[in-house]
DSSP file (Angstrom, degrees, kcal/mol; ACC not computed):
  #  RESIDUE AA STRUCTURE BP1 BP2  ACC     N-H-->O    O-->H-N    N-H-->O    O-->H-N    TCO  KAPPA ALPHA  PHI   PSI    X-CA   Y-CA   Z-CA
    1    1 A M              0   0    0      0, 0.0    11,-1.9     0, 0.0     2,-0.4   0.000 360.0 360.0 360.0 150.4   -0.2    5.8    2.6
    2    2 A T  E     +AB  11 128A   0    126,-1.3   126,-2.3     9,-0.2     2,-0.3  -0.985 360.0 161.5-122.2 134.2   -1.7    7.0    5.9
    3    3 A A  E     +AB  10 127A   0      7,-2.5     7,-2.9    -2,-0.4   124,-0.2  -0.853  40.6  61.8-138.4 172.5   -1.6    4.8    9.0
    4    4 A G  S    S-     0   0    0    122,-0.6     4,-0.4    -2,-0.3     3,-0.2   0.212  95.2 -91.4  96.2 -14.9   -1.9    5.2   12.8
    5    5 A G        -     0   0    0    121,-0.2     3,-0.4     1,-0.2    -2,-0.1  -0.101  51.4 -64.2  94.3 165.3   -5.5    6.5   13.1
    6    6 A P  S    S+     0   0    0      0, 0.0    -1,-0.2     0, 0.0    -3,-0.0   0.819 132.2  46.5 -61.0 -34.2   -7.0   10.0   13.2
    7    7 A Q  S    S+     0   0    0      1,-0.2    -2,-0.1    -3,-0.2    -3,-0.0   0.784 125.6  28.6 -79.6 -26.1   -5.3   11.0   16.5
    8    8 A Y  S    S-     0   0    0     -3,-0.4    -1,-0.2    -4,-0.4     2,-0.1  -0.515  80.1-174.9-133.2  64.8   -1.8    9.7   15.5
    9    9 A P        -     0   0    0      0, 0.0     2,-0.5     0, 0.0    -5,-0.2  -0.370   5.6-167.5 -68.6 140.4   -1.5    9.9   11.7
   10   10 A I  E     -A    3   0A   0     -7,-2.9    -7,-2.5    18,-0.2     2,-0.5  -0.997   4.0-163.0-123.9 123.8    1.7    8.4   10.2
   11   11 A R  E     +AC   2  27A   0     16,-1.8    15,-3.2    -2,-0.5    16,-1.1  -0.934  23.3 149.8-112.7 128.1    2.4    9.3    6.6
   12   12 A F  E     - C   0  25A   0    -11,-1.9     2,-0.4    -2,-0.5    13,-0.2  -0.979  34.4-138.1-151.8 161.8    4.9    7.2    4.6
   13   13 A N  E     - C   0  24A   0     11,-1.9    11,-2.7    -2,-0.3     2,-0.5  -0.973   9.7-151.2-121.0 138.9    5.8    5.9    1.2
   14   14 A N  E     + C   0  23A   0     -2,-0.4     2,-0.4     9,-0.2     9,-0.2  -0.936  24.6 178.0-104.0 135.2    7.1    2.5    0.4
   15   15 A L  E     - C   0  22A   0      7,-2.5     7,-3.4    -2,-0.5     2,-0.7  -0.995  26.7-153.0-143.5 128.8    9.3    2.4   -2.6
   16   16 A I  E     + C   0  21A   0     -2,-0.4     2,-0.4     5,-0.2     5,-0.2  -0.928  30.6 167.7-101.0 117.6   11.2   -0.3   -4.4
   17   17 A H  E >   - C   0  20A   0      3,-2.7     3,-0.9    -2,-0.7    25,-0.1  -0.982  62.4 -18.0-138.3 120.3   14.2    1.4   -6.1
   18   18 A H  T 3  S-     0   0    0     -2,-0.4    23,-0.2     1,-0.2    -1,-0.1   0.896 128.6 -47.6  50.1  48.2   17.2   -0.3   -7.6
   19   19 A G  T 3  S+     0   0    0      1,-0.2    23,-2.4    22,-0.1    22,-0.6   0.672 117.6 106.0  74.0  17.6   16.6   -3.6   -5.8
   20   20 A T  E <   -CD  17  40A   0     -3,-0.9    -3,-2.7    21,-0.2     2,-0.6  -0.996  62.4-139.0-130.8 136.1   16.0   -2.0   -2.3
   21   21 A L  E     -CD  16  39A   0     18,-2.6    18,-2.3    -2,-0.4     2,-0.4  -0.844  25.4-170.1 -92.7 121.8   12.8   -1.5   -0.4
   22   22 A Y  E     -CD  15  38A   0     -7,-3.4    -7,-2.5    -2,-0.6     2,-0.5  -0.891  15.1-162.7-110.3 141.1   12.6    1.9    1.3
   23   23 A T  E     -CD  14  37A   0     14,-2.0    14,-2.0    -2,-0.4     2,-0.6  -0.976  12.1-166.1-119.6 115.2   10.0    3.1    3.8
   24   24 A L  E     -CD  13  36A   0    -11,-2.7   -11,-1.9    -2,-0.5     2,-0.6  -0.896   5.6-155.9-105.0 117.0   10.1    6.9    4.1
   25   25 A T  E     +C   12   0A   0     10,-1.8   -13,-0.2    -2,-0.6     3,-0.1  -0.834  16.5 173.7 -95.0 121.9    8.3    8.3    7.1
   26   26 A Y  E     +     0   0A   0    -15,-3.2     2,-0.3    -2,-0.6   -14,-0.2   0.751  61.1  13.6-100.7 -28.6    7.2   11.9    6.4
   27   27 A K  E     +C   11   0A   0    -16,-1.1   -16,-1.8     2,-0.1    -1,-0.3  -0.965  46.3 157.7-155.3 132.4    5.1   12.9    9.4
   28   28 A W    >   -     0   0    0      3,-0.4     3,-2.2    -2,-0.3   -18,-0.2  -0.695  42.5-128.0-150.6  93.8    4.4   11.5   12.8
   29   29 A P  T 3  S+     0   0    0      0, 0.0     3,-0.1     0, 0.0    -2,-0.1  -0.102  92.0  18.9 -51.4 136.4    3.1   14.2   15.2
   30   30 A G  T 3  S+     0   0    0      1,-0.2     2,-0.5     2,-0.0   -22,-0.0   0.376 104.9  97.7  86.0  -4.1    5.0   14.4   18.4
   31   31 A L    <   -     0   0    0     -3,-2.2    -3,-0.4     1,-0.1    -1,-0.2  -0.972  50.7-170.6-119.7 121.5    8.0   12.5   17.0
   32   32 A N        +     0   0    0     -2,-0.5     2,-0.5    -3,-0.1    -1,-0.1   0.670  66.0  84.9 -84.8 -16.5   10.9   14.5   15.8
   33   33 A E        -     0   0    0     -5,-0.1    -2,-0.0     1,-0.0     0, 0.0  -0.745  53.4-176.0 -89.4 129.9   12.7   11.5   14.2
   34   34 A H        -     0   0    0     -2,-0.5   110,-0.1    -8,-0.0    -9,-0.0  -0.773  20.1-165.8-124.0  83.5   11.6   10.7   10.7
   35   35 A P        -     0   0    0      0, 0.0   -10,-1.8     0, 0.0     2,-0.5  -0.144  18.7-146.5 -76.1 164.6   13.5    7.6    9.8
   36   36 A C  E     -D   24   0A   0    108,-0.3     2,-0.4   -12,-0.2   -12,-0.2  -0.995  17.0-159.6-123.3 120.8   14.1    5.8    6.5
   37   37 A S  E     -D   23   0A   0    -14,-2.0   -14,-2.0    -2,-0.5     2,-0.4  -0.807   4.5-159.5-103.0 148.5   14.3    2.1    6.7
   38   38 A R  E     -D   22   0A   0     -2,-0.4   -16,-0.2   -16,-0.2    -2,-0.0  -0.980  15.1-171.7-127.8 135.0   16.0    0.0    4.0
   39   39 A I  E     -D   21   0A   0    -18,-2.3   -18,-2.6    -2,-0.4     3,-0.3  -0.928  25.1-151.3-121.3 104.3   15.7   -3.6    3.1
   40   40 A P  E    S+D   20   0A   0      0, 0.0   -20,-0.2     0, 0.0     3,-0.1  -0.219  71.7  31.5 -72.5 165.3   18.4   -4.4    0.5
   41   41 A D  S    S+     0   0    0    -22,-0.6     2,-0.4     1,-0.2   -21,-0.2   0.909  85.9 133.6  55.5  48.8   18.0   -7.1   -2.2
   42   42 A F        +     0   0    0    -23,-2.4     2,-0.2    -3,-0.3    -1,-0.2  -0.995  28.1 174.4-131.6 126.0   14.3   -6.7   -2.5
   43   43 A S     >  -     0   0    0     -2,-0.4     4,-2.0    -3,-0.1     5,-0.1  -0.726  48.4-101.5-124.7 172.9   12.4   -6.5   -5.8
   44   44 A L  H  > S+     0   0    0     -2,-0.2     4,-2.6     1,-0.2     5,-0.2   0.855 124.2  57.3 -61.3 -35.1    8.9   -6.3   -7.1
   45   45 A E  H  > S+     0   0    0      2,-0.2     4,-2.4     1,-0.2    -1,-0.2   0.891 104.3  51.5 -63.3 -39.0    9.3  -10.0   -7.9
   46   46 A D  H  > S+     0   0    0      2,-0.2     4,-1.9     1,-0.2    -2,-0.2   0.918 110.2  49.3 -62.6 -43.2   10.1  -10.7   -4.2
   47   47 A L  H  X S+     0   0    0     -4,-2.0     4,-0.9     1,-0.2    -2,-0.2   0.941 112.4  47.0 -60.9 -48.1    7.0   -8.8   -3.2
   48   48 A N  H >< S+     0   0    0     -4,-2.6     3,-0.6     1,-0.2     4,-0.5   0.874 109.3  54.4 -63.5 -37.1    4.8  -10.7   -5.6
   49   49 A Q  H >< S+     0   0    0     -4,-2.4     3,-1.1     1,-0.2     4,-0.4   0.873 103.2  56.8 -64.0 -36.4    6.4  -14.0   -4.5
   50   50 A G  H 3< S+     0   0    0     -4,-1.9     3,-0.3     1,-0.2    -1,-0.2   0.769 107.9  48.6 -64.3 -25.1    5.4  -13.2   -0.9
   51   51 A F  T X< S+     0   0    0     -4,-0.9     3,-1.9    -3,-0.6    -1,-0.2   0.505  83.9  94.3 -91.3  -5.7    1.8  -12.9   -2.1
   52   52 A E  T <  S+     0   0    0     -3,-1.1    -1,-0.2    -4,-0.5    -2,-0.1   0.831  89.3  42.6 -58.0 -34.4    1.7  -16.2   -4.0
   53   53 A N  T 3  S+     0   0    0     -4,-0.4    -1,-0.3    -3,-0.3    23,-0.1   0.160  83.3 137.1-100.6  19.3    0.3  -18.2   -1.0
   54   54 A A    <   -     0   0    0     -3,-1.9     2,-0.4    21,-0.1    21,-0.2  -0.328  49.3-132.5 -63.5 147.9   -2.2  -15.5    0.0
   55   55 A R  E     -E   74   0A   0     19,-3.2    19,-2.4    -2,-0.0     2,-0.4  -0.885  13.6-122.4-107.4 133.9   -5.6  -16.9    0.9
   56   56 A F  E     +E   73   0A   0     -2,-0.4    17,-0.2    17,-0.2     3,-0.1  -0.611  28.5 178.2 -74.7 124.7   -8.8  -15.4   -0.4
   57   57 A V  E     -     0   0A   0     15,-3.2     2,-0.3    -2,-0.4    16,-0.2   0.827  49.0 -86.9 -95.3 -41.6  -11.1  -14.3    2.4
   58   58 A G  E     -E   72   0A   0     14,-1.3    14,-3.2     2,-0.0    -1,-0.3  -0.886  45.4 -58.3 155.4 175.2  -14.0  -12.8    0.5
   59   59 A R  E     +E   71   0A   0     -2,-0.3     2,-0.3    12,-0.2    12,-0.2  -0.650  53.6 176.4 -85.4 143.1  -15.4   -9.8   -1.3
   60   60 A K  E     -E   70   0A   0     10,-2.5    10,-2.5    -2,-0.3     2,-0.5  -0.922  29.2-134.2-141.0 164.0  -16.0   -6.7    0.8
   61   61 A T  E     -E   69   0A   0     -2,-0.3     2,-0.7     8,-0.2     8,-0.2  -0.989  19.2-143.4-120.2 119.9  -17.1   -3.1    0.5
   62   62 A L  E     -E   68   0A   0      6,-3.1     2,-1.8    -2,-0.5     6,-1.8  -0.747  16.0-143.8 -81.0 117.0  -14.9   -0.5    2.3
   63   63 A R        +     0   0    0     -2,-0.7     2,-0.2     4,-0.2     4,-0.1  -0.532  58.2 107.2 -91.1  74.1  -17.4    2.0    3.6
   64   64 A R  S    S-     0   0    0     -2,-1.8    -2,-0.0     2,-0.2     0, 0.0  -0.688  80.4 -54.5-128.3-175.6  -15.5    5.2    3.2
   65   65 A T  S    S+     0   0    0     -2,-0.2     2,-0.1     1,-0.2    -2,-0.1  -0.942 133.9  24.4-109.0 115.7  -15.9    8.1    0.7
   66   66 A P  S    S-     0   0    0      0, 0.0    -2,-0.2     0, 0.0    -1,-0.2   0.631 102.1-128.8 -78.4 158.4  -15.8    6.9   -1.9
   67   67 A Q        -     0   0    0     -4,-0.1     2,-0.4    -2,-0.1    -4,-0.2  -0.445  24.5-151.8 -65.7 144.2  -17.0    3.3   -1.2
   68   68 A R  E     -E   62   0A   0     -6,-1.8    -6,-3.1    -2,-0.1     2,-0.6  -0.981   8.7-144.5-125.0 132.0  -14.5    0.8   -2.6
   69   69 A H  E     +E   61   0A   0     -2,-0.4    32,-2.7    -8,-0.2    33,-0.3  -0.847  37.1 168.8 -94.3 121.9  -15.4   -2.8   -3.7
   70   70 A V  E     -EF  60 100A   0    -10,-2.5   -10,-2.5    -2,-0.6     2,-0.5  -0.830  40.0-123.1-133.6 163.3  -12.5   -5.0   -2.9
   71   71 A N  E     -EF  59  99A   0     28,-2.9    28,-2.7    -2,-0.3     2,-0.5  -0.957  31.8-138.6-105.5 129.1  -11.3   -8.6   -2.6
   72   72 A H  E     +EF  58  98A   0    -14,-3.2   -15,-3.2    -2,-0.5   -14,-1.3  -0.793  25.1 179.7 -95.2 124.2   -9.9   -9.4    0.8
   73   73 A W  E     -EF  56  97A   0     24,-3.0    24,-3.1    -2,-0.5     2,-0.4  -0.901  15.2-151.6-122.2 150.9   -6.7  -11.5    0.9
   74   74 A R  E     +EF  55  96A   0    -19,-2.4   -19,-3.2    -2,-0.3     2,-0.4  -0.990  13.9 179.8-124.8 132.3   -4.7  -12.8    3.9
   75   75 A V  E     - F   0  95A   0     20,-2.5    20,-3.0    -2,-0.4     2,-0.3  -0.978   5.8-176.5-130.0 143.7   -1.0  -13.5    3.7
   76   76 A G  E     - F   0  94A   0     -2,-0.4     2,-0.4    18,-0.2    18,-0.2  -0.963  19.6-150.9-141.5 157.0    1.2  -14.7    6.5
   77   77 A V  E     + F   0  93A   0     16,-2.8    15,-2.9    -2,-0.3    16,-1.7  -0.994  24.0 171.4-127.8 123.1    4.9  -15.5    7.4
   78   78 A V  E     - F   0  91A   0     -2,-0.4    -2,-0.0    13,-0.2     3,-0.0  -0.891  28.5-105.0-128.0 160.1    5.7  -18.2    9.9
   79   79 A F  E    S+ F   0  90A   0     11,-1.9    11,-3.1    -2,-0.3     2,-0.1  -0.999  98.4  25.5-134.4 132.5    8.9  -19.9   11.1
   80   80 A P  S    S-     0   0    0      0, 0.0     2,-0.8     0, 0.0    -1,-0.2   0.655  86.9-136.0 -77.1 157.4    9.7  -22.6   10.4
   81   81 A Q        +     0   0    0     -2,-0.1    -2,-0.1     8,-0.1     8,-0.0  -0.711  40.5 159.7 -81.3 113.0    7.8  -23.0    7.1
   82   82 A L        -     0   0    0     -2,-0.8     3,-0.1     1,-0.1     5,-0.1  -0.864  44.4 -90.4-128.9 161.4    6.2  -26.5    7.3
   83   83 A P        -     0   0    0      0, 0.0     4,-0.1     0, 0.0    -1,-0.1  -0.248  65.5 -70.0 -66.4 164.3    3.3  -28.2    5.5
   84   84 A P  S    S+     0   0    0      0, 0.0     2,-0.3     0, 0.0     0, 0.0  -0.180  89.8  85.3 -53.4 146.5   -0.1  -27.9    7.1
   85   85 A G  S    S-     0   0    0      2,-0.1     2,-1.6    -3,-0.1    -3,-0.1  -0.906  90.4 -44.1 148.6-174.6   -0.5  -30.0   10.2
   86   86 A N  S    S+     0   0    0     -2,-0.3     0, 0.0     2,-0.0     0, 0.0  -0.608  78.4 138.2 -89.7  78.9    0.0  -29.9   13.9
   87   87 A H        -     0   0    0     -2,-1.6     2,-0.3    -4,-0.1    -2,-0.1  -0.970  57.5-113.8-122.5 136.2    3.5  -28.3   14.0
   88   88 A P        +     0   0    0      0, 0.0     2,-0.3     0, 0.0    -2,-0.0  -0.542  45.9 171.3 -68.2 133.0    4.7  -25.6   16.5
   89   89 A R        -     0   0    0     -2,-0.3    -8,-0.1    -8,-0.0   -11,-0.0  -0.965  33.2-131.4-140.4 155.2    5.4  -22.4   14.5
   90   90 A L  E     -F   79   0A   0    -11,-3.1   -11,-1.9    -2,-0.3     2,-0.4  -0.944  24.2-136.2-107.9 115.9    6.2  -18.8   15.4
   91   91 A P  E     +F   78   0A   0      0, 0.0   -13,-0.2     0, 0.0     3,-0.1  -0.590  25.1 176.7 -72.8 125.9    4.1  -16.3   13.5
   92   92 A L  E     -     0   0A   0    -15,-2.9    23,-2.5    -2,-0.4     2,-0.3   0.792  62.7  -9.1 -97.6 -35.6    6.3  -13.5   12.2
   93   93 A A  E     -FG  77 114A   0    -16,-1.7   -16,-2.8    21,-0.3    -1,-0.4  -0.982  52.6-169.5-162.1 150.8    3.8  -11.4   10.3
   94   94 A L  E     -FG  76 113A   0     19,-3.2    19,-2.5    -2,-0.3     2,-0.4  -0.993   9.6-169.0-143.1 141.0    0.3  -11.4    9.0
   95   95 A G  E     -FG  75 112A   0    -20,-3.0   -20,-2.5    -2,-0.3     2,-0.6  -0.997  16.3-156.9-136.2 136.3   -1.4   -9.1    6.6
   96   96 A D  E     -FG  74 111A   0     15,-2.8    15,-2.6    -2,-0.4     2,-0.5  -0.961  24.4-167.2-104.3 121.2   -5.0   -8.5    5.5
   97   97 A I  E     -FG  73 110A   0    -24,-3.1   -24,-3.0    -2,-0.6     2,-0.7  -0.939  13.9-156.8-119.6 128.6   -4.9   -6.9    2.1
   98   98 A Y  E     -FG  72 109A   0     11,-3.0    10,-3.1    -2,-0.5    11,-1.2  -0.903  18.6-169.6-109.3 107.4   -7.9   -5.3    0.4
   99   99 A V  E     -FG  71 107A   0    -28,-2.7   -28,-2.9    -2,-0.7     8,-0.2  -0.778  32.8 -95.3-105.2 137.6   -7.3   -5.2   -3.3
  100  100 A D  E >   -F   70   0A   0      6,-2.9     3,-0.5     3,-0.5   -30,-0.3  -0.222  30.7-132.3 -51.0 132.7   -9.5   -3.3   -5.8
  101  101 A E  T 3  S+     0   0    0    -32,-2.7     3,-0.2     1,-0.2    -1,-0.1   0.816 104.7  32.5 -59.4 -33.0  -12.1   -5.7   -7.2
  102  102 A N  T 3  S+     0   0    0    -33,-0.3     2,-0.3     1,-0.2    -1,-0.2   0.469 123.4  43.7-105.9  -3.4  -11.4   -4.6  -10.8
  103  103 A D    X   -     0   0    0     -3,-0.5     3,-2.2     3,-0.2    -3,-0.5  -0.759  59.1-170.7-145.0  92.9   -7.6   -3.8  -10.6
  104  104 A R  T 3  S+     0   0    0      1,-0.3    -1,-0.1    -2,-0.3    -3,-0.1   0.534  84.4  67.4 -67.7  -3.8   -5.6   -6.4   -8.6
  105  105 A G  T 3  S+     0   0    0      1,-0.1     2,-0.5    -6,-0.1    -1,-0.3   0.409  87.8  80.5 -90.5   1.5   -2.6   -4.0   -8.7
  106  106 A T    <   -     0   0    0     -3,-2.2    -6,-2.9    -6,-0.2     2,-0.4  -0.940  60.4-164.8-117.1 119.1   -4.3   -1.5   -6.4
  107  107 A F  E     +G   99   0A   0     -2,-0.5    -8,-0.2    -8,-0.2     3,-0.1  -0.837   9.1 178.1 -94.5 134.2   -4.4   -1.9   -2.7
  108  108 A W  E     +     0   0A   0    -10,-3.1    21,-2.3    -2,-0.4     2,-0.3   0.666  68.3   9.1-106.3 -24.2   -6.9    0.2   -0.9
  109  109 A Q  E     -GH  98 128A   0    -11,-1.2   -11,-3.0    19,-0.2    -1,-0.4  -0.986  59.0-173.7-157.0 144.7   -6.4   -0.9    2.7
  110  110 A V  E     -GH  97 127A   0     17,-2.3    17,-3.3    -2,-0.3     2,-0.5  -0.999  11.4-161.1-140.9 136.9   -4.0   -3.2    4.6
  111  111 A L  E     -GH  96 126A   0    -15,-2.6   -15,-2.8    -2,-0.4     2,-0.4  -0.988  22.5-179.0-113.1 119.7   -3.9   -4.4    8.2
  112  112 A Q  E     +GH  95 125A   0     13,-2.8    13,-3.1    -2,-0.5     2,-0.3  -0.971  10.2 158.0-122.5 131.5   -0.4   -5.6    9.1
  113  113 A F  E     +G   94   0A   0    -19,-2.5   -19,-3.2    -2,-0.4     2,-0.2  -0.988   9.3 144.5-147.2 153.7    0.8   -7.1   12.3
  114  114 A G  E >   -G   93   0A   0     -2,-0.3     3,-2.5   -21,-0.3     4,-0.3  -0.670  62.2 -27.3-158.6-150.8    3.7   -9.2   13.2
  115  115 A A  G >  S+     0   0    0    -23,-2.5     3,-1.7     1,-0.3     4,-0.4   0.777 120.4  67.7 -56.0 -30.2    6.4  -10.1   15.8
  116  116 A Q  G >> S+     0   0    0      1,-0.3     4,-1.4   -24,-0.3     3,-1.0   0.780  90.0  65.7 -61.8 -24.4    6.3   -6.5   17.2
  117  117 A N  G <4 S+     0   0    0     -3,-2.5    -1,-0.3     1,-0.2    -2,-0.2   0.661  83.5  73.0 -73.1 -15.2    2.8   -7.3   18.4
  118  118 A L  G <4 S+     0   0    0     -3,-1.7    -1,-0.2    -4,-0.3    -2,-0.2   0.836 107.5  36.1 -63.3 -30.0    4.2   -9.9   20.8
  119  119 A Y  T <4 S+     0   0    0     -3,-1.0    -2,-0.2    -4,-0.4    -1,-0.2   0.798 138.6   9.6 -91.2 -34.0    5.5   -6.9   22.8
  120  120 A D    ><  -     0   0    0     -4,-1.4     3,-2.1     1,-0.1    -1,-0.3  -0.817  58.9-159.1-151.2 104.1    2.6   -4.5   22.3
  121  121 A P  G >  S+     0   0    0      0, 0.0     3,-0.8     0, 0.0    -4,-0.1   0.668  90.7  68.8 -61.1 -14.7   -0.7   -5.6   20.6
  122  122 A E  G 3  S+     0   0    0      1,-0.2    -5,-0.1    -5,-0.1     0, 0.0   0.391  76.6  85.3 -84.8   6.8   -1.4   -2.0   19.8
  123  123 A L  G <   +     0   0    0     -3,-2.1    -1,-0.2    -7,-0.1    -6,-0.1   0.325  57.7 121.5 -89.9   9.6    1.4   -1.9   17.2
  124  124 A D    <   -     0   0    0     -3,-0.8     2,-0.5   -11,-0.1   -11,-0.2  -0.379  58.2-134.8 -66.0 156.8   -0.7   -3.4   14.5
  125  125 A E  E     - H   0 112A   0    -13,-3.1   -13,-2.8  -122,-0.1     2,-0.5  -0.959  16.0-163.6-125.8 121.2   -0.8   -1.1   11.5
  126  126 A W  E     - H   0 111A   0     -2,-0.5  -122,-0.6   -15,-0.2     2,-0.5  -0.897  12.5-166.1 -95.6 127.8   -3.8   -0.1    9.4
  127  127 A L  E     -BH   3 110A   0    -17,-3.3   -17,-2.3    -2,-0.5     2,-0.5  -0.966   4.7-173.8-113.5 130.1   -2.8    1.4    6.1
  128  128 A V  E     -BH   2 109A   0   -126,-2.3  -126,-1.3    -2,-0.5     2,-0.4  -0.987   9.0-154.8-127.7 122.5   -5.5    3.3    4.1
  129  129 A M        -     0   0    0    -21,-2.3     3,-0.1    -2,-0.5    -2,-0.0  -0.815  13.1-175.6 -99.3 134.8   -4.8    4.6    0.6
  130  130 A D  S    S+     0   0    0     -2,-0.4     2,-0.3     1,-0.2    -1,-0.1   0.772  74.9  13.7 -92.9 -33.2   -6.7    7.5   -0.8
  131  131 A T        -     0   0    0      2,-0.0     2,-0.3   -23,-0.0    -1,-0.2  -0.906  62.5-158.8-137.6 164.4   -5.2    7.4   -4.3
  132  132 A S        -     0   0    0     -2,-0.3     2,-0.4    -3,-0.1   -26,-0.1  -0.982   3.9-168.8-147.7 135.6   -3.1    5.1   -6.3
  133  133 A E        -     0   0    0     -2,-0.3     2,-0.4     2,-0.1    -2,-0.0  -0.984   9.3-164.7-126.8 138.1   -0.9    5.7   -9.3
  134  134 A H        +     0   0    0     -2,-0.4   -28,-0.0     2,-0.1    -2,-0.0  -0.613  54.5 100.1-118.9  69.2    0.6    3.0  -11.6
  135  135 A R  S    S-     0   0    0     -2,-0.4    -2,-0.1     0, 0.0     2,-0.1  -0.993  73.7-106.2-149.7 144.0    3.2    5.0  -13.5
  136  136 A P        -     0   0    0      0, 0.0     2,-0.3     0, 0.0    -2,-0.1  -0.392  42.5-176.2 -68.1 150.1    6.9    5.3  -13.1
  137  137 A G        -     0   0    0     -2,-0.1     2,-0.4     0, 0.0     0, 0.0  -0.809  34.2 -78.7-136.5 177.7    8.2    8.5  -11.7
  138  138 A T        -     0   0    0     -2,-0.3     2,-0.6     2,-0.0     0, 0.0  -0.690  43.9-148.4 -81.4 130.9   11.4   10.4  -10.9
  139  139 A V        +     0   0    0     -2,-0.4     2,-0.4     2,-0.0    -1,-0.0  -0.904  23.1 169.7-107.4 123.5   12.9    9.1   -7.7
  140  140 A A        -     0   0    0     -2,-0.6    -2,-0.0     0, 0.0     0, 0.0  -0.901  22.0-152.2-129.9 102.1   14.9   11.5   -5.5
  141  141 A L        -     0   0    0     -2,-0.4     5,-0.0     1,-0.1    -2,-0.0  -0.509  21.0-114.5 -75.1 138.9   15.8    9.9   -2.1
  142  142 A P    >   -     0   0    0      0, 0.0     3,-2.4     0, 0.0    -1,-0.1  -0.276  33.2-101.9 -66.1 161.5   16.2   12.3    0.8
  143  143 A A  G >  S+     0   0    0      1,-0.3     3,-1.1     2,-0.1    -2,-0.1   0.833 122.2  60.7 -55.9 -35.3   19.7   12.5    2.4
  144  144 A R  G 3  S+     0   0    0      1,-0.3    -1,-0.3  -110,-0.1  -108,-0.3   0.581 105.4  51.7 -69.1  -6.1   18.6   10.2    5.3
  145  145 A C  G <  S+     0   0    0     -3,-2.4    -1,-0.3  -110,-0.1    -2,-0.1  -0.190  75.3 166.0-123.6  38.7   17.9    7.5    2.7
  146  146 A E    <   -     0   0    0     -3,-1.1    -3,-0.1     1,-0.1    -2,-0.0  -0.260  45.2-101.6 -57.1 141.7   21.0    7.3    0.7
  147  147 A P        -     0   0    0      0, 0.0    -1,-0.1     0, 0.0  -129,-0.0  -0.273  43.3 -96.8 -61.2 150.2   21.2    4.2   -1.4
  148  148 A P              0   0    0      0, 0.0    -3,-0.0     0, 0.0  -128,-0.0  -0.344 360.0 360.0 -65.8 153.0   23.4    1.4   -0.1
  149  149 A P              0   0    0      0, 0.0    -3,-0.0     0, 0.0     0, 0.0   0.513 360.0 360.0 -66.1 360.0   27.0    1.3   -1.5
């Protein structure tokens, strides 16, 4: 995935491996630190469960080369989780997800923003995918991303 915009590209991979979600940052010009973040006890089922309450926004065409026909979905996380109504809540994260019209397993674009935006509204993240593969591969984590014990 590529995020951050043309002037500040950030290249990273998200990977669920042995029940842990890893985010590996490979390039961020001007930044010498390339961290690996880990969220343990996270599976593909957890990810799918997080999308269960996504709301359909509508059909769109992403006007890039090539153009992509997508379904736009919105998913959010708030605290506390209460039924609809006039309840005070703290928004923790919101995502706009653009899913291939003919393959719901392929995301082409994501806008993610969350609690970090309370401090700096420019920390929202656009993710744009150029390719997508749905096949298992060999996983070799870099040393900075050693699996949890």
